[in-house]
C-alpha positions as CSV (number, residue, x, y, z in Angstrom):
1,X,66.9,118.3,66.3
2,X,63.2,117.5,65.9
3,X,60.7,118.4,68.6
4,X,59.2,114.9,68.4
5,X,62.2,113.2,70.2
6,X,62.1,115.1,73.5
7,X,58.3,115.3,73.4
8,X,58.0,111.5,73.1
9,X,60.6,111.0,75.8
10,X,58.8,113.5,78.0
11,X,55.5,111.7,77.5
12,X,57.0,108.4,78.4
13,X,58.6,109.8,81.5
14,X,55.3,111.4,82.5
15,X,53.4,108.1,82.0
16,X,55.9,106.1,84.0
17,X,55.6,108.7,86.8
18,X,51.8,108.6,86.6
19,X,51.9,104.8,86.9
20,X,54.1,105.1,89.9
21,X,51.7,107.5,91.6
22,X,48.7,105.4,90.9
23,X,50.2,101.9,91.5
24,X,52.6,102.4,94.4
25,X,51.8,102.1,98.0
26,X,55.0,103.3,99.6
27,X,54.9,107.1,100.2
28,X,58.6,107.6,99.2
29,X,58.1,105.8,95.9
30,X,55.1,108.1,95.2
31,X,57.2,111.1,95.9
32,X,59.9,109.8,93.5
33,X,57.2,109.3,90.9
34,X,56.0,112.9,91.3
35,X,59.6,114.0,90.8
36,X,59.7,112.0,87.6
37,X,56.6,113.7,86.4
38,X,58.1,117.1,87.2
39,X,61.2,116.2,85.3
40,X,59.1,115.3,82.3
41,X,57.5,118.7,82.4
42,X,60.9,120.3,82.6
43,X,62.1,118.4,79.6
44,X,59.1,119.6,77.7
45,X,59.6,123.2,78.7
46,X,63.2,123.3,77.6
47,X,62.5,121.5,74.3
48,X,59.7,123.9,73.4
49,X,61.9,126.8,74.4
50,X,64.6,125.7,72.1
51,X,62.1,124.9,69.3
52,X,60.4,128.3,69.5
53,X,63.8,130.1,69.8
54,X,62.5,132.4,72.5
55,X,64.8,135.4,73.1
56,X,63.9,135.6,76.7
57,X,64.3,131.9,77.3
58,X,61.1,131.8,79.3
59,X,60.9,128.0,79.2
60,X,64.3,127.6,80.8
61,X,63.5,130.2,83.4
62,X,60.2,128.4,84.2
63,X,62.2,125.2,84.4
64,X,64.5,126.7,87.1
65,X,61.4,127.8,89.0
66,X,59.9,124.2,88.8
67,X,63.2,122.7,90.0
68,X,63.2,125.1,93.0
69,X,59.6,124.2,93.9
70,X,60.3,120.5,93.4
71,X,63.2,120.7,95.8
72,X,61.0,122.3,98.5
73,X,58.3,119.8,97.8
74,X,60.6,116.8,98.3
75,X,62.1,118.3,101.4
76,X,58.7,118.9,103.1
77,X,57.3,115.6,101.7
78,X,60.2,113.5,103.1
79,X,59.9,115.3,106.5
80,X,56.2,114.4,106.6
81,X,56.8,110.8,105.6
82,X,59.5,110.4,108.3
83,X,57.3,111.9,111.0
84,X,54.4,109.6,109.9
85,X,56.8,106.6,109.9
86,X,58.0,107.4,113.4
87,X,54.5,107.8,114.7
88,X,52.7,104.9,112.9
89,X,55.6,102.5,112.0
90,X,54.7,102.3,108.3
91,X,54.8,104.5,105.2
92,X,52.2,102.4,103.4
93,X,49.6,104.8,101.9
94,X,46.7,102.4,102.3
95,X,47.3,102.1,106.0
96,X,47.6,105.9,106.4
97,X,44.1,106.7,105.2
98,X,42.8,106.7,108.8
99,X,44.5,109.9,110.0
100,X,41.9,110.6,112.6
101,X,42.6,109.9,116.3
102,X,40.1,107.1,116.5
103,X,39.5,104.1,114.2
104,X,36.3,105.6,113.0
105,X,33.1,107.3,114.1
106,X,31.6,105.6,117.1
107,X,28.0,104.4,116.9
108,X,25.6,106.3,119.1
109,X,24.6,104.2,122.1
110,X,21.0,103.1,122.4
111,X,18.9,104.8,125.1
112,X,18.8,101.6,127.2
113,X,22.5,101.3,127.2
114,X,22.9,105.0,128.2
115,X,20.6,104.4,131.2
116,X,22.6,101.4,132.3
117,X,25.9,103.3,132.0
118,X,24.6,106.2,134.1
119,X,23.1,103.9,136.8
């Protein structure tokens, strides 16, 4: 088997995942796109491991490590998304940019207004 077939498939998967990360607003879809990108990397690692005929199969071992890290990442990511959804009522990334307690920095009051407030 030629190396070009899995490499092209991996590049296509990675590009679809990158588009999903950049274009999606839902946090769960962004996490799914990150997983798609990691699977593209795994496909590349295994393909190059087979192509190089490595005796230690380092590409396959690294792929198992990436799968374990991806499983932990998706577990923690989904837990964070669920907690944010419970607290805020949405998982829209654009609406979650304001993570501070207030809506924004308050403007300093003018000295005349401070004097009225204390009187």
